[in-house]
C-alpha positions in Angstrom: 0.1 0.1 0.0 1.2 3.5 -1.0 1.6 5.7 2.1 -0.8 8.5 1.8 1.5 11.2 2.8 4.9 11.6 1.2 7.6 13.8 2.6 10.8 14.9 0.6 13.4 16.6 2.5 16.4 15.9 0.4 15.5 18.6 -2.0 16.1 22.6 -1.4 12.8 23.0 0.0 10.4 20.3 1.4 7.8 18.7 -0.8 4.7 17.4 0.5 2.3 15.2 -1.0 -1.0 14.5 0.6 -3.3 11.9 -1.1 -1.7 12.5 -4.3 -1.8 16.3 -4.0 1.5 18.6 -3.3 0.8 20.9 -0.5 2.0 24.2 0.6 1.8 24.4 4.4 2.3 27.5 6.9 5.9 27.7 7.9 5.4 26.8 11.4 3.2 24.0 10.5 5.8 23.0 8.0 8.4 22.8 10.7 6.3 20.5 12.8 5.8 18.0 10.0 9.6 18.3 8.9 10.4 17.5 12.6 8.2 14.8 13.4 8.4 13.1 10.0 12.2 13.0 9.9 12.5 11.7 13.4 11.1 8.4 12.6 9.0 8.0 15.8 5.4 7.4 16.5 5.2 9.1 19.7 6.6 12.7 20.7 6.5 14.6 23.9 4.4 18.0 23.3 7.1 19.9 25.4 10.0 18.7 23.3 8.4 19.6 20.1 7.4 23.0 21.5 10.8 23.7 22.9 12.4 23.0 19.4 9.8 24.7 17.4 9.2 27.8 19.7 11.9 28.0 22.1 10.9 30.2 25.1 8.4 32.2 23.3 5.5 33.4 25.4 2.3 31.4 24.9 4.2 28.7 22.9 2.3 25.9 24.4 -1.2 27.6 23.3 0.1 28.6 19.9 1.4 25.1 19.3 -1.9 23.5 20.4 -4.4 26.1 19.1 -2.6 26.5 15.7 0.3 24.6 14.5 -0.9 21.3 15.9 -4.6 21.7 14.7 -3.5 23.1 11.4 -1.2 20.0 10.6 -4.0 17.6 12.0 -6.4 19.3 9.6 -4.3 18.8 6.6 -3.3 15.4 7.3 -5.7 12.4 6.5 -8.1 11.8 9.2 -6.8 10.1 12.4 -2.8 10.3 11.1 -1.9 12.6 14.0 -3.4 12.6 17.2 -2.5 14.4 20.8 -3.7 13.1 24.3 -4.1 14.9 27.5 -0.8 13.2 28.7 1.3 15.6 26.6 1.9 13.0 23.9 1.6 13.5 20.1 1.2 10.5 18.1 1.8 10.1 14.4 0.8 7.0 12.3 4.1 6.0 10.6 2.6 3.5 8.2 0.9 6.2 6.4 3.9 8.4 5.8 6.9 7.9 3.5 9.8 10.4 4.1 12.9 10.2 1.6 15.4 11.2 4.4 14.5 8.0 6.5 14.4 5.9 3.6 17.6 7.0 2.6 19.3 7.0 6.2 17.7 3.2 6.6 18.8 1.8 3.6 22.2 3.6 3.6 23.2 2.2 7.0 21.8 -1.1 6.1 23.8 -1.4 3.1 27.0 -0.1 4.6 26.8 -2.1 7.9 26.2 -5.4 5.8 29.6 -5.7 4.3 32.9 -4.0 3.6 33.1 -4.7 0.0 30.1 -4.5 -2.4 29.2 -7.1 -4.7 27.3 -6.4 -8.0 23.6 -6.5 -6.3 25.4 -4.1 -3.4 26.4 -1.6 -6.3 23.1 -1.5 -7.7 21.1 -1.0 -4.5 23.7 1.6 -3.5 23.1 3.5 -6.9 19.4 3.4 -5.9 20.0 4.7 -2.5 22.3 7.5 -3.6 19.4 8.5 -6.2 17.2 9.3 -3.0 19.7 12.1 -2.0 18.7 14.8 -4.6 20.3 17.3 -2.5 21.5 18.2 1.0 18.8 18.3 3.5 16.7 21.1 3.1 19.4 23.2 2.0 17.6 26.4 0.9 15.0 26.1 3.4 17.3 26.4 6.3 19.4 29.3 4.8 16.4 31.7 3.7 12.6 31.9 3.5 10.7 30.4 6.5 13.8 29.2 8.4 14.8 32.6 9.0 12.1 32.8 11.6 13.1 29.6 13.3 14.2 29.0 16.9 17.9 28.1 17.5 17.0 24.8 18.4 15.1 24.0 15.0 18.1 25.7 13.3 20.7 23.4 15.1 18.5 20.5 14.5 18.3 21.0 10.9 21.9 21.6 10.7 22.9 18.4 12.6 20.7 16.5 10.5 22.0 17.7 7.2 25.6 17.0 8.4 24.5 13.6 9.7 22.8 12.8 6.0 25.6 14.3 4.1 28.2 12.0 6.1 26.2 8.9 5.3 26.0 10.0 1.6 29.7 10.4 1.4 30.2 7.1 3.2 28.3 5.2 0.8 29.7 7.4 -2.2 33.3 6.3 -0.9 32.2 2.6 -0.6 31.1 2.6 -3.9 33.8 4.3 -5.8 36.6 2.1 -4.1 
């Protein structure tokens, strides 16, 4: 079954497709989706998300709940994103595909399997490398919406970009040996 939400982050700007339709989201809503989609978890602490997305902004908890979380829930398919009274936010992972997660999982699996590649490994590596179209949210991080980001979100994006770039170069190095 094809996931109903596709999130492409190995691009200059995020590309979101929901039920076959490309969507543009408000920058705070987009940041929340980027954060929870790329982390690959099903459960998140609301306060951790707020701290990363809003920092110590006054009324951050209320803005998060009433605006950002509400709008993302409205944009996503029914019951894909839920929040409970215990300060947890849940994402149905089976309904979402994220290129950065796919890239990282497949690249790590291939790199950890063998020090030398056989022909099948080279073919798999080419498919994996093709997922890495560009560094993780390259233009998004240096301009546009990201200029309004908290230092925490900007640092998270920078660290994730470096992590994925390192993985890309490790795989590329292994292929070219």
